[in-house]
All heavy atoms as TSV, in Angstrom:
chain	resi	resn	atom	element	x	y	z
A	1	MET	N	N	0.812	-1.185	0.000
A	1	MET	CA	C	0.000	0.000	0.000
A	1	MET	C	C	0.867	1.265	0.000
A	1	MET	O	O	0.565	2.224	-0.690
A	1	MET	CB	C	-0.912	-0.027	1.233
A	1	MET	CG	C	-1.920	1.094	1.259
A	1	MET	SD	S	-3.084	0.943	-0.085
A	1	MET	CE	C	-4.171	2.261	0.277
A	2	GLU	N	N	1.962	1.259	0.784
A	2	GLU	CA	C	2.818	2.431	0.848
A	2	GLU	C	C	3.499	2.695	-0.488
A	2	GLU	O	O	3.718	3.846	-0.862
A	2	GLU	CB	C	3.882	2.259	1.943
A	2	GLU	CG	C	3.335	2.301	3.357
A	2	GLU	CD	C	2.808	0.944	3.817
A	2	GLU	OE1	O	3.121	-0.076	3.172
A	2	GLU	OE2	O	2.071	0.920	4.813
A	3	GLU	N	N	3.804	1.634	-1.226
A	3	GLU	CA	C	4.462	1.805	-2.518
A	3	GLU	C	C	3.538	2.505	-3.506
A	3	GLU	O	O	3.968	3.388	-4.263
A	3	GLU	CB	C	4.902	0.450	-3.068
A	3	GLU	CG	C	5.669	0.555	-4.371
A	3	GLU	CD	C	6.122	-0.807	-4.890
A	3	GLU	OE1	O	6.078	-1.784	-4.121
A	3	GLU	OE2	O	6.491	-0.867	-6.056
A	4	LYS	N	N	2.257	2.135	-3.496
A	4	LYS	CA	C	1.289	2.772	-4.387
A	4	LYS	C	C	1.149	4.256	-4.052
A	4	LYS	O	O	1.099	5.111	-4.945
A	4	LYS	CB	C	-0.061	2.071	-4.267
A	4	LYS	CG	C	-1.089	2.577	-5.242
A	4	LYS	CD	C	-2.381	1.780	-5.160
A	4	LYS	CE	C	-3.401	2.335	-6.134
A	4	LYS	NZ	N	-4.664	1.642	-6.052
A	5	THR	N	N	1.100	4.569	-2.775
A	5	THR	CA	C	1.010	5.967	-2.342
A	5	THR	C	C	2.252	6.736	-2.768
A	5	THR	O	O	2.163	7.875	-3.239
A	5	THR	CB	C	0.852	6.032	-0.807
A	5	THR	OG1	O	-0.297	5.275	-0.436
A	5	THR	CG2	C	0.689	7.451	-0.340
A	6	TYR	N	N	3.420	6.121	-2.628
A	6	TYR	CA	C	4.681	6.743	-3.002
A	6	TYR	C	C	4.690	7.063	-4.494
A	6	TYR	O	O	5.073	8.162	-4.896
A	6	TYR	CB	C	5.831	5.804	-2.645
A	6	TYR	CG	C	7.189	6.356	-2.930
A	6	TYR	CD1	C	7.780	7.293	-2.088
A	6	TYR	CD2	C	7.906	5.940	-4.048
A	6	TYR	CE1	C	9.043	7.791	-2.353
A	6	TYR	CE2	C	9.157	6.439	-4.320
A	6	TYR	CZ	C	9.724	7.373	-3.471
A	6	TYR	OH	O	10.967	7.867	-3.738
A	7	LYS	N	N	4.256	6.116	-5.330
A	7	LYS	CA	C	4.213	6.335	-6.775
A	7	LYS	C	C	3.196	7.405	-7.145
A	7	LYS	O	O	3.448	8.238	-8.023
A	7	LYS	CB	C	3.882	5.025	-7.499
A	7	LYS	CG	C	5.019	4.046	-7.524
A	7	LYS	CD	C	4.653	2.802	-8.325
A	7	LYS	CE	C	5.817	1.838	-8.374
A	7	LYS	NZ	N	5.512	0.651	-9.173
A	8	THR	N	N	2.036	7.394	-6.479
A	8	THR	CA	C	1.009	8.394	-6.754
A	8	THR	C	C	1.507	9.791	-6.408
A	8	THR	O	O	1.294	10.739	-7.166
A	8	THR	CB	C	-0.272	8.090	-5.953
A	8	THR	OG1	O	-0.733	6.787	-6.323
A	8	THR	CG2	C	-1.348	9.090	-6.242
A	9	MET	N	N	2.175	9.924	-5.260
A	9	MET	CA	C	2.717	11.223	-4.864
A	9	MET	C	C	3.794	11.694	-5.828
A	9	MET	O	O	3.887	12.880	-6.156
A	9	MET	CB	C	3.267	11.166	-3.445
A	9	MET	CG	C	2.198	11.079	-2.392
A	9	MET	SD	S	2.869	10.980	-0.732
A	9	MET	CE	C	3.598	12.575	-0.574
A	10	GLY	N	N	4.600	10.777	-6.326
A	10	GLY	CA	C	5.636	11.129	-7.303
A	10	GLY	C	C	5.032	11.621	-8.600
A	10	GLY	O	O	5.487	12.607	-9.181
A	11	GLY	N	N	3.987	10.938	-9.063
A	11	GLY	CA	C	3.315	11.357	-10.291
A	11	GLY	C	C	2.640	12.705	-10.128
A	11	GLY	O	O	2.693	13.551	-11.026
A	12	ALA	N	N	2.010	12.920	-8.984
A	12	ALA	CA	C	1.343	14.197	-8.731
A	12	ALA	C	C	2.356	15.333	-8.646
A	12	ALA	O	O	2.117	16.436	-9.148
A	12	ALA	CB	C	0.527	14.117	-7.448
A	13	GLY	N	N	3.492	15.068	-8.033
A	13	GLY	CA	C	4.535	16.090	-7.947
A	13	GLY	C	C	5.082	16.456	-9.311
A	13	GLY	O	O	5.278	17.632	-9.627
A	14	ALA	N	N	5.322	15.458	-10.147
A	14	ALA	CA	C	5.814	15.709	-11.500
A	14	ALA	C	C	4.781	16.484	-12.317
A	14	ALA	O	O	5.137	17.403	-13.070
A	14	ALA	CB	C	6.143	14.386	-12.181
A	15	MET	N	N	3.511	16.139	-12.151
A	15	MET	CA	C	2.445	16.845	-12.867
A	15	MET	C	C	2.384	18.302	-12.427
A	15	MET	O	O	2.221	19.200	-13.257
A	15	MET	CB	C	1.099	16.171	-12.608
A	15	MET	CG	C	-0.071	16.865	-13.265
A	15	MET	SD	S	-0.174	16.579	-15.021
A	15	MET	CE	C	-0.837	14.945	-14.998
A	16	ASN	N	N	2.522	18.557	-11.127
A	16	ASN	CA	C	2.492	19.929	-10.616
A	16	ASN	C	C	3.655	20.751	-11.155
A	16	ASN	O	O	3.472	21.915	-11.517
A	16	ASN	CB	C	2.515	19.936	-9.087
A	16	ASN	CG	C	1.175	19.582	-8.494
A	16	ASN	OD1	O	0.150	19.707	-9.142
A	16	ASN	ND2	N	1.191	19.136	-7.259
A	17	ILE	N	N	4.814	20.157	-11.232
A	17	ILE	CA	C	5.971	20.872	-11.782
A	17	ILE	C	C	5.754	21.186	-13.258
A	17	ILE	O	O	6.003	22.305	-13.714
A	17	ILE	CB	C	7.262	20.062	-11.563
A	17	ILE	CG1	C	7.585	20.027	-10.074
A	17	ILE	CG2	C	8.423	20.647	-12.357
A	17	ILE	CD1	C	8.726	19.111	-9.723
A	18	ALA	N	N	5.264	20.220	-14.019
A	18	ALA	CA	C	5.025	20.428	-15.448
A	18	ALA	C	C	3.979	21.510	-15.670
A	18	ALA	O	O	4.164	22.405	-16.516
A	18	ALA	CB	C	4.591	19.117	-16.097
A	19	LEU	N	N	2.886	21.466	-14.927
A	19	LEU	CA	C	1.849	22.485	-15.079
A	19	LEU	C	C	2.347	23.854	-14.637
A	19	LEU	O	O	1.967	24.875	-15.229
A	19	LEU	CB	C	0.597	22.096	-14.287
A	19	LEU	CG	C	-0.217	20.951	-14.874
A	19	LEU	CD1	C	-1.376	20.597	-13.944
A	19	LEU	CD2	C	-0.744	21.313	-16.250
A	20	GLY	N	N	3.191	23.906	-13.637
A	20	GLY	CA	C	3.771	25.169	-13.205
A	20	GLY	C	C	4.631	25.801	-14.287
A	20	GLY	O	O	4.569	27.004	-14.528
A	21	VAL	N	N	5.430	24.990	-14.963
A	21	VAL	CA	C	6.271	25.497	-16.051
A	21	VAL	C	C	5.405	26.005	-17.195
A	21	VAL	O	O	5.656	27.082	-17.752
A	21	VAL	CB	C	7.250	24.402	-16.525
A	21	VAL	CG1	C	7.952	24.815	-17.804
A	21	VAL	CG2	C	8.256	24.097	-15.433
A	22	VAL	N	N	4.375	25.249	-17.546
A	22	VAL	CA	C	3.478	25.668	-18.634
A	22	VAL	C	C	2.778	26.976	-18.262
A	22	VAL	O	O	2.690	27.897	-19.082
A	22	VAL	CB	C	2.448	24.554	-18.953
A	22	VAL	CG1	C	1.359	25.063	-19.865
A	22	VAL	CG2	C	3.152	23.356	-19.568
A	23	ALA	N	N	2.294	27.088	-17.041
A	23	ALA	CA	C	1.614	28.312	-16.605
A	23	ALA	C	C	2.574	29.492	-16.616
A	23	ALA	O	O	2.190	30.606	-16.990
A	23	ALA	CB	C	1.029	28.111	-15.215
A	24	LEU	N	N	3.818	29.273	-16.234
A	24	LEU	CA	C	4.815	30.332	-16.241
A	24	LEU	C	C	5.080	30.820	-17.660
A	24	LEU	O	O	5.129	32.026	-17.918
A	24	LEU	CB	C	6.109	29.827	-15.600
A	24	LEU	CG	C	7.231	30.822	-15.446
A	24	LEU	CD1	C	6.840	31.891	-14.444
A	24	LEU	CD2	C	8.488	30.118	-14.981
A	25	VAL	N	N	5.233	29.899	-18.602
A	25	VAL	CA	C	5.511	30.266	-19.996
A	25	VAL	C	C	4.314	31.001	-20.604
A	25	VAL	O	O	4.470	32.045	-21.244
A	25	VAL	CB	C	5.871	29.018	-20.829
A	25	VAL	CG1	C	5.908	29.322	-22.304
A	25	VAL	CG2	C	7.202	28.454	-20.360
A	26	VAL	N	N	3.115	30.474	-20.382
A	26	VAL	CA	C	1.917	31.109	-20.930
A	26	VAL	C	C	1.715	32.479	-20.308
A	26	VAL	O	O	1.385	33.449	-20.997
A	26	VAL	CB	C	0.676	30.205	-20.719
A	26	VAL	CG1	C	-0.604	30.938	-21.040
A	26	VAL	CG2	C	0.798	28.960	-21.580
A	27	GLY	N	N	1.934	32.587	-19.013
A	27	GLY	CA	C	1.787	33.867	-18.336
A	27	GLY	C	C	2.780	34.900	-18.840
A	27	GLY	O	O	2.435	36.058	-19.065
A	28	ALA	N	N	4.017	34.498	-19.017
A	28	ALA	CA	C	5.044	35.417	-19.516
A	28	ALA	C	C	4.733	35.850	-20.944
A	28	ALA	O	O	4.853	37.030	-21.279
A	28	ALA	CB	C	6.418	34.758	-19.442
A	29	ALA	N	N	4.314	34.911	-21.777
A	29	ALA	CA	C	4.002	35.239	-23.170
A	29	ALA	C	C	2.815	36.203	-23.253
A	29	ALA	O	O	2.855	37.180	-24.004
A	29	ALA	CB	C	3.705	33.971	-23.963
A	30	SER	N	N	1.776	35.948	-22.485
A	30	SER	CA	C	0.615	36.842	-22.530
A	30	SER	C	C	0.968	38.202	-21.952
A	30	SER	O	O	0.494	39.233	-22.441
A	30	SER	CB	C	-0.569	36.218	-21.793
A	30	SER	OG	O	-0.274	36.072	-20.428
A	31	GLY	N	N	1.810	38.254	-20.940
A	31	GLY	CA	C	2.248	39.529	-20.381
A	31	GLY	C	C	3.015	40.360	-21.395
A	31	GLY	O	O	2.799	41.564	-21.521
A	32	ILE	N	N	3.900	39.717	-22.132
A	32	ILE	CA	C	4.675	40.419	-23.157
A	32	ILE	C	C	3.754	40.947	-24.256
A	32	ILE	O	O	3.894	42.090	-24.703
A	32	ILE	CB	C	5.763	39.496	-23.737
A	32	ILE	CG1	C	6.831	39.242	-22.676
A	32	ILE	CG2	C	6.386	40.080	-24.989
A	32	ILE	CD1	C	7.820	38.152	-23.021
A	33	LEU	N	N	2.800	40.126	-24.682
A	33	LEU	CA	C	1.862	40.569	-25.719
A	33	LEU	C	C	1.018	41.742	-25.238
A	33	LEU	O	O	0.747	42.675	-26.005
A	33	LEU	CB	C	0.974	39.408	-26.155
A	33	LEU	CG	C	1.673	38.300	-26.938
A	33	LEU	CD1	C	0.713	37.152	-27.193
A	33	LEU	CD2	C	2.207	38.835	-28.250
A	34	LEU	N	N	0.595	41.721	-23.979
A	34	LEU	CA	C	-0.185	42.835	-23.442
A	34	LEU	C	C	0.641	44.115	-23.365
A	34	LEU	O	O	0.137	45.204	-23.660
A	34	LEU	CB	C	-0.730	42.475	-22.054
A	34	LEU	CG	C	-1.891	41.495	-22.036
A	34	LEU	CD1	C	-2.172	41.057	-20.605
A	34	LEU	CD2	C	-3.124	42.120	-22.646
A	35	ILE	N	N	1.893	44.011	-23.012
A	35	ILE	CA	C	2.764	45.190	-22.966
A	35	ILE	C	C	2.951	45.782	-24.354
A	35	ILE	O	O	2.879	47.000	-24.547
A	35	ILE	CB	C	4.118	44.826	-22.324
A	35	ILE	CG1	C	3.922	44.550	-20.833
A	35	ILE	CG2	C	5.144	45.928	-22.539
A	35	ILE	CD1	C	5.136	43.977	-20.149
A	36	ILE	N	N	3.161	44.928	-25.340
A	36	ILE	CA	C	3.333	45.404	-26.713
A	36	ILE	C	C	2.058	46.076	-27.212
A	36	ILE	O	O	2.105	47.156	-27.826
A	36	ILE	CB	C	3.751	44.238	-27.642
A	36	ILE	CG1	C	5.162	43.777	-27.280
A	36	ILE	CG2	C	3.674	44.636	-29.102
A	36	ILE	CD1	C	5.588	42.497	-27.966
A	37	ALA	N	N	0.908	45.463	-26.957
A	37	ALA	CA	C	-0.365	46.042	-27.393
A	37	ALA	C	C	-0.609	47.384	-26.707
A	37	ALA	O	O	-1.067	48.346	-27.340
A	37	ALA	CB	C	-1.503	45.075	-27.094
A	38	GLY	N	N	-0.315	47.482	-25.425
A	38	GLY	CA	C	-0.484	48.734	-24.704
A	38	GLY	C	C	0.430	49.823	-25.245
A	38	GLY	O	O	0.026	50.984	-25.372
A	39	ALA	N	N	1.659	49.477	-25.566
A	39	ALA	CA	C	2.595	50.453	-26.125
A	39	ALA	C	C	2.122	50.957	-27.473
A	39	ALA	O	O	2.226	52.155	-27.776
A	39	ALA	CB	C	3.981	49.828	-26.250
A	40	LYS	N	N	1.569	50.069	-28.294
A	40	LYS	CA	C	1.047	50.488	-29.598
A	40	LYS	C	C	-0.147	51.422	-29.428
A	40	LYS	O	O	-0.296	52.394	-30.171
A	40	LYS	CB	C	0.647	49.276	-30.431
A	40	LYS	CG	C	1.827	48.537	-31.001
A	40	LYS	CD	C	1.379	47.382	-31.890
A	40	LYS	CE	C	2.551	46.641	-32.469
A	40	LYS	NZ	N	2.134	45.523	-33.338
A	41	LEU	N	N	-1.016	51.140	-28.454
A	41	LEU	CA	C	-2.160	52.014	-28.201
A	41	LEU	C	C	-1.697	53.392	-27.738
A	41	LEU	O	O	-2.227	54.417	-28.190
A	41	LEU	CB	C	-3.075	51.405	-27.139
A	41	LEU	CG	C	-3.974	50.269	-27.597
A	41	LEU	CD1	C	-4.676	49.656	-26.398
A	41	LEU	CD2	C	-4.992	50.767	-28.600
A	42	LEU	N	N	-0.732	53.436	-26.841
A	42	LEU	CA	C	-0.233	54.726	-26.369
A	42	LEU	C	C	0.480	55.503	-27.471
A	42	LEU	O	O	0.370	56.720	-27.551
A	42	LEU	CB	C	0.712	54.516	-25.187
A	42	LEU	CG	C	0.046	54.068	-23.893
A	42	LEU	CD1	C	1.108	53.788	-22.831
A	42	LEU	CD2	C	-0.926	55.114	-23.399
A	43	ALA	N	N	1.201	54.803	-28.332
A	43	ALA	CA	C	1.909	55.472	-29.416
A	43	ALA	C	C	0.943	56.021	-30.461
A	43	ALA	O	O	1.179	57.076	-31.043
A	43	ALA	CB	C	2.893	54.501	-30.068
A	44	GLY	N	N	-0.164	55.331	-30.693
A	44	GLY	CA	C	-1.118	55.770	-31.715
A	44	GLY	C	C	-2.190	56.700	-31.181
A	44	GLY	O	O	-3.066	57.135	-31.939
A	45	ARG	N	N	-2.146	57.045	-29.925
A	45	ARG	CA	C	-3.216	57.843	-29.341
A	45	ARG	C	C	-3.231	59.266	-29.863
A	45	ARG	O	O	-4.282	59.884	-29.928
A	45	ARG	CB	C	-3.053	57.752	-27.829
A	45	ARG	CG	C	-3.196	58.939	-27.021
A	45	ARG	CD	C	-3.039	58.635	-25.573
A	45	ARG	NE	N	-1.683	59.011	-25.154
A	45	ARG	CZ	C	-1.324	59.176	-23.918
A	45	ARG	NH1	N	-2.176	58.958	-22.948
A	45	ARG	NH2	N	-0.103	59.534	-23.627
A	46	ASN	N	N	-2.091	59.826	-30.303
A	46	ASN	CA	C	-2.083	61.196	-30.814
A	46	ASN	C	C	-2.595	61.299	-32.246
A	46	ASN	O	O	-2.757	62.387	-32.761
A	46	ASN	CB	C	-0.671	61.795	-30.695
A	46	ASN	CG	C	0.351	60.994	-31.474
A	46	ASN	OD1	O	0.041	59.954	-32.018
A	46	ASN	ND2	N	1.575	61.481	-31.489
A	47	LYS	N	N	-2.854	60.197	-32.895
A	47	LYS	CA	C	-3.374	60.193	-34.271
A	47	LYS	C	C	-4.897	60.218	-34.323
A	47	LYS	O	O	-5.475	60.274	-35.395
A	47	LYS	CB	C	-2.865	58.949	-35.004
A	47	LYS	CG	C	-1.360	58.908	-35.163
A	47	LYS	CD	C	-0.914	57.636	-35.851
A	47	LYS	CE	C	0.596	57.583	-35.894
A	47	LYS	NZ	N	1.071	56.342	-36.469
A	48	ILE	N	N	-5.542	60.198	-33.157
A	48	ILE	CA	C	-7.000	60.165	-33.096
A	48	ILE	C	C	-7.543	61.578	-33.188
A	48	ILE	O	O	-7.085	62.484	-32.488
A	48	ILE	CB	C	-7.492	59.491	-31.798
A	48	ILE	CG1	C	-7.025	58.051	-31.752
A	48	ILE	CG2	C	-9.000	59.576	-31.678
A	48	ILE	CD1	C	-7.339	57.354	-30.434
A	49	LEU	N	N	-8.510	61.784	-34.090
A	49	LEU	CA	C	-9.159	63.073	-34.247
A	49	LEU	C	C	-10.583	62.967	-33.762
A	49	LEU	O	O	-11.316	62.042	-34.108
A	49	LEU	CB	C	-9.157	63.519	-35.707
A	49	LEU	CG	C	-7.775	63.726	-36.340
A	49	LEU	CD1	C	-7.931	64.021	-37.823
A	49	LEU	CD2	C	-7.036	64.856	-35.635
A	50	PHE	N	N	-11.027	63.926	-32.953
A	50	PHE	CA	C	-12.402	63.941	-32.478
A	50	PHE	C	C	-13.162	65.049	-33.146
A	50	PHE	O	O	-12.738	66.088	-33.426
A	50	PHE	CB	C	-12.455	64.135	-30.961
A	50	PHE	CG	C	-12.002	62.908	-30.214
A	50	PHE	CD1	C	-10.741	62.837	-29.649
A	50	PHE	CD2	C	-12.835	61.816	-30.087
A	50	PHE	CE1	C	-10.330	61.717	-28.970
A	50	PHE	CE2	C	-12.445	60.689	-29.395
A	50	PHE	CZ	C	-11.179	60.656	-28.842
């Protein structure tokens, strides 16, 4: 019984690490895209005529 628990905990730990890396990469990529989009909006704001 202890061996099964040990293997399950190992698999869960590996899954948590993998998901953490994926979340970090996705978060960083979306953050960079948001910064670029915001910079483009601020740069183009003086071209707007009301």
